[in-house]
N, C-alpha and C positions, 0 to 999 in steps of 0.2 A: 563447463569446461575451462572456465573464466579461474578456475584455481591453479591451470596447470601455468608452470613458468612461460613467459612470453616468448621465449627463444623456440619451444617447445610449439605452440601454439603456430609461430610464424611457419617451422617447418612443415606442419599438417596444411596451413592453407598454401603453402608454396605447391604441395604435391596434388592440389586439385585441379585433375586434368581440363576441368570445363569453366574456365572464369565464370559462366553463368551462376557456379554454384558460391564464386568468389563473391559475387556483386549481393548472392542471398545473405550472405554471411556478414555484410556490415549493419544488416537488420536486428540483428542479434544481440548485440552491445555495441558499447563504445570502444571496448577492450579490442573486439574482434576489429571493429570500423578503423581504428588506428593502425593494428596491424597488417591487417589488408593492403595498406598502401605501402608497405614495404617488401611485397613480394618482389621478384625479379622478372617475374614470366607472367604474360596473360595469352590464353588462347579461347577466343569466344568466338563461337560457330553459331549461324543461324541456321536453325535445323528447319525440315520439310514442314514438321508441325505447327512452330512457330509462324512460319509463313503463312501458312494456310488460314492459323487463328487470323492472322494481321489483316486476310483478306476476306474474312466473313462478316456478315453484317451482322451477326449474333455473337460473334465473340473480339472485332476487333478493338472495340472499346476498352477492352479488359487487356490488350497487350502493350506493352510501354515499346515506342519504337526501339528498333536496334541499334541504330547509329547513338541514340539518348543513352542507353544502358554502357555502351561501349566508351562514350565521352566521361561518364561517371567513376568508370573502372580506371581510365588514365588519369583523371584528374588527381593533382596533387601526389602521383607516383612517378616521382623524379629520379627512385632507382633503378627505374626499367630497364633491361639488358636484352628482353626478347617479347618482342611482340608479333603473332597471329591472329589475324582477323578474318572470316571467310564465310562462305554459301556451303553448305553441306553437298556432297554428290547427288543428293536425291534430288535437288533442284534443276540440275541439268536436264531431268526430263520435264522441266517444263517449258512447254509449246509457245509461240508469241501469241497463238489463237487465244490461251489463258489471258493474255495482258491486255486490258481493257484502256489502258491510260499510259501517259510517258512517265512512270515513276520515277525516282531516284532514291526511295528510302535504300535500296539496296545497292546503289552505285559506290563502290567503296573505293574504288581509283580516282574518283571526286576530288579534285583538288583544293577545293574550299573546303570538302569535309576532313580532308587529311591535315589540313593547314590549322583544323581547329585543335586537336589534341598532339599532331606533332614538335610542334616546337615544346610542350612541357618535356618531353623524354628523348631528345634526338642527341642530346649530351654523352649520355650513357648507353644509347640504342648501340648494340651489335648483330642483332638477327631480324630480319623484319620479313613476315611473310602476308601477304594480301590475295585471296583468291574472292574474285569479283563474281556478280551475278550477270551473266555472259547478256542474258536479253537485254540489260539495262546499259550495258558496256560498251557493245560490239560497234554502237553506233555514233559514241561518245568517245573522242579524241582526246586521252588524258596526258597531261602532261607534269604527271606524278615522277617522273626519274629527275626532272631537271629540280623540281620542291626538295628531292630525296639527297642529291647531289648538293644541293647549295647549304644543306644546314647538318646532315647526318654524315659527320668526317670520321666516324668510328665504328661506321657499320660494315662489317665480314662477310657476313650473308644475306642476301637479297632471293624472294621468291615471288613472282608476280604471275598469276594464271587468270585466264579469262577476260582479257582487257585488248584493246586499242591503244597501244601507246605511243606517244610523240617523242623525239630525242631532242627537240626544240630545246635552247639551252641546257642541255645536258654539259656538265662540268665533270673531268677527271675526279675518281673515286681511287683512288690510290689503296685504300684500306681494303677495298673488296675483294677478296677471294674467292667467294662461291656465290654463281648466279643461277635460277631457274626460271626459264621462261615458259611456260605453259599453256595451251592455247591461247596464244596472241598473234596479234596483227602487227606486221612490221615490214618495211621495205627496205630493198636491197643498202640504199645510202644509211638508213638506220643503223643496221647490223653494222655497216663500217666504222659509226661514229662507237657502238658499243666496244670496238675492237681498241679504239683509241682511248676513250675515257675509262674504260674498265681494263688495263693493261696488265694489273697483277693478278689476273683471275687465276687461281689452279684450279677450279671443277667449275663446269659448263654445263648447262643441262637446256638444251632446246626442243622441246615438245611441242608438235603442232603447232609451229610457228608458220603462220600462213605469208604471202605477201610476196615472196622472196623468189626472183628468178635466177641470178647469176650470185647465191651467197658464198661467201669465205671467211672462214676464219682466221683470224690470223694474232696469234697471242703467244710470245716466248715463253710465260712461264705454268702455261697451261698442262696440267697433269692428268686430267680425267674430264673426259668429255663423254654426253648421251646426247644423240642427236636424231629425231626422229621428225622425218619431213614429209610434211602430210601432201605436197603436190608434187608436182615433176619440172622441177628447176632446169633449165638448160645445161647449168654448170656448176658442179659444187666444190668447194676447195678449201682444203685444211693444211694449214701451215702452223705446225706448233712442234719444235723439236724436241720440246721436253716431255713432251703427251705419253704418258705409260699405258692408260686406258682407255680406249675408244669405244661406246657402241652407236653405231652407224644404221639408222634403217631410212632405206628412201625406197622413190617407188621404179624411175626409170631415168635418171639422167642422163643427157647426152655426154656429157663427160664427167669423170670424179677423177680427183686431182689429190693424193695425200705426200704431203712432205712431213712423215714424222719416225725420225729416224729412232727415235728410244722406246718407240711404242713394244709392248710386251705383252697386253691382252686387248685382242680385237675382235670383235662381234659386228659382221656385216649383212645385212640383210637387204636385197634387192631383186628385182626382177630382172635386168640385166642393164650392162652400160655398155654402150656404143664404145667409150673410149674409157678408158680404167689406166691411169699413170699414177704406179704408185714405186717411191723411191725404194733404195733398201733398207729392210728393215732386219738388221742384223739380229737384233735383241728379241724380235717376238718369238713368243713360247707359246701361247693359248690363240686359238684361232677358233671363232665362230662361224661358218659359214649358209646362208640360206639363201636361194635365187631359185628362178625357173630355169636359169640357163646355168649350172653348177658348171658342166665340164668346159663351157666357155670362160668361165669367170677364173677357173683355176690359172689357166696360162698367164694371168696378168700377173701372177706374184713372182717374185724374183726366184731362180730358181736355186740359187745359194742359202734360201733361207732357212734357220732352225729352228721351224715350230714343232713339238715336241707333242703337245694336246691339241685335239683335231674333233669337231663336230661338225656333222654336214647334215642338211638335209635341202629335199626339192622341193618347193612352194606350189609344183605343178606339174603330175605325172602326165607324161603325154606318151603317144603311141613309139613303139620300139623303132629306135632309130639309132643306130651303131655310130654313126659319127656323131650326134650331139647328146648322145646318151652318157654317162657318168658309170666308169668300170673301176674296179678294183687298180688293175693297171693304170689306167691315167691318174688316180686318186695320189699313187705312190709316186709317180713321175713327179708330179707337182710339188709331192713333203715326204721327202725321200727318209727323214728323219723321225718319222713317229714313233713313240712311243705309247701311247694311248688314242686311238679311234671311236667314238660316239659317231653312230649312224642313224639317224632318225629314220623314219617308218618312208617315206619320199626315198631319201636319199638309195635306202636297203633296197625299195622296189625296183629301182633302175637299177642298181649292180646285181641284182639277181637275174634282171630281164637281160641285159648284156652276158650274165656269166651262162644263160641257158641260151643264148643265140652263137655264142663263139668259145665258152669254155672260160678257163684261169687261169694265165702263163705265169711263171714266177718271174719275181721282180726283187730284186735287190733289196730293196726298200722294206719288204715284207717280211724281211728277216730281222728288223728291227724291233718292231711290235709288240708288245706285250701285254696287253690289253685291249680287246675289244667289247662294245655296248652297243646293243643293236635294239631297236624297234622292231618289231616282226607282223605282219600281214599276211597270214599262213592263207595264201589258194590252192597250194598245192603241197602236202606235208613232203610228200617225196623231193621234189623241185626244191622246197628251202632245206631241207636237210641234206641234200645235196650240194649246195652253195655254202653252206655252215662246215661242211667235212673237205671239200676242197681248199676252203679258204684257212681251214688250222694245218693241212698238208701244204700250205704254202708258206703261210707263218708259220717258220719254223721254232722260234722261240717264243711263242704265245702261249702264257700261262693262265690266262683270269679272262673268262668269258661272261657276259653276263649278256643276257636274253631277256628282255621283256615283251609277252605276247600280247596281241590286242583282247580285250576284255570279253570280246564275242565271239572268239572261237572258239569250237568245241573243245570241252576239257578231256574228252577222251583223245585228240589229236594233240594237245599240249602235252598230255599224259607219255602216249607213245615218244613225242618227240623228247621229252628229258630222258626215259629209258634209254633209245638211242643211244645220247651224246653222251651220257655217262658211260656208257657198256662201252663204246667203242673207244673212247677217251679220258681215260680214269685218271691220268694225271694232271688233267686240266681242272682250275677250279671254275666250278659252274657256278653260278647265278642266276636266279629266276625271278620275273616279277610280272606284274603287268600295266599296260598303260591305255591312256583314252582319251579322247581330244579334249582339251580343256581340262584335264586331272593331272596331278602331277603323278610320276611314276610310283609304282607301291612295289617293292621287294618282297617276294615271299620267303626264298631261301637265300642266306647269304654266305654261300659256297657249299660244295659237298666232296 
C-alpha cells in the first residue's frame, strides 16, 4: 500500500471507524505513521473484551493501557477537528461487585488525564464526545467543563456521558451550538449556569440527567431539544421562543410549563401532570402523546391549536370509566383539525371500550381526518369490527386506513377481519400489517 499516493492513503486512514486500527497502522511503516497524524477525526472505544483482558491476571500484562494508546493517537495530531473517546455500552453491565479497587484507568473525564492531550488539539477542535465509565466516574466530581471552556474556543458540538459534572469555573462558550448530556449528575444551579454559559445552543439533549428538582431551560436560540427526566421533579420549565422540535419524557412533575410559541413538532410522554401550562402553539402541526391520563392531558392544550398529525398511546389501560377514559369524541374536541391520526394499542383499547359502552357520536372534526393508522389487540373480533365500521361512518372523508394487528392474534381472525373490511368499504385504501411490543411495525399489504 506504500505505493499508493499519499492523499489516497490519508483518505483510507480517515475512513477507519475504530481508531484502534489507526494506532496499529502506525506500526506498519513510516509513511503510515506520518500520514496517520494528519487525520481530522479520532474515535477510540474501550470494548468489553479489552476491559476483561486488562483485568485478567493471565492477559493484563499484554494489554497496553487504554489512556496510553489514546495519548499516542493524539500526540502531534494538531489537525484534529473531532475527538470521540469512551467505553462500549457493554461495560454498562459491569456491577460494583466486580470492582475490587478504586481504579481510574477508565475515568475519562478526569481533568488530569484530559489536560494531557487537550492542549494539543484544542485550537482546531470542533466536536468532542466523552463517554465515561460510570463505576469509576460517578463518585468523582469532574471539572472538565471548566477546562473545556478555558481552551476550546471553537468547540461547536459537545457530548458527555456517564459522569458527575461540576460547573465551577465554567466560562461562556458562545460558539457551542450542540450539547448532549446523558446519564449525568447535576444540580438545579448547575443547569442554570449551563443556560447562562451556553447561550447560543441550538440543539440540547438531556437524557437521564439526575439531581434536578426544579429544572428550567431558558435558551433563546434553541431549535431542537430532547429531554428525558429520570426523576420526578417538583416543576419543569422550558422557555425557548425559537424551539421547533421537542421530545420530552418525564414521570409525574407537579408542574410543567412550556413557553415555546414556535414549536411545530412535539413528543410528550408522562404519567400525569397536576399542572400543565402551555402557551399558544399556533405553529404546532405534529404531536405525539403518551400518558396514563390521556383524557385529562388533552384539555391542557389550547383549543385553537392547528395540529394536523397526532399519535396517541395510553401507558396504562385501566378499568372502564367514561369520565377518565379517552373517547373518539374527546379526541376531536381537543384536536379538531386533524388530518392524520395514529392510535397505538393502549389508546385504541381505551377508545374501543368507550365505544362499546356508549356508541360513537358524530363530531365536525371527524370529517377532516383523511388517514387513520391503528395498532390492534383483538379480544373480540365482532367488537373490533363494529368500532372500525362506526369510525368509518363518522369520518366521512377518511380514505386511507392502516391496521396493524398484534402478531399473536389468530390468523383466521385476521383473515376474516380483512375480508369484512375490504368488502364493506371497497373505496377505502386499506393497509395491513403486524406489530409486537419492542419491535418495529411490519407492513404486509400496502393498499388494496
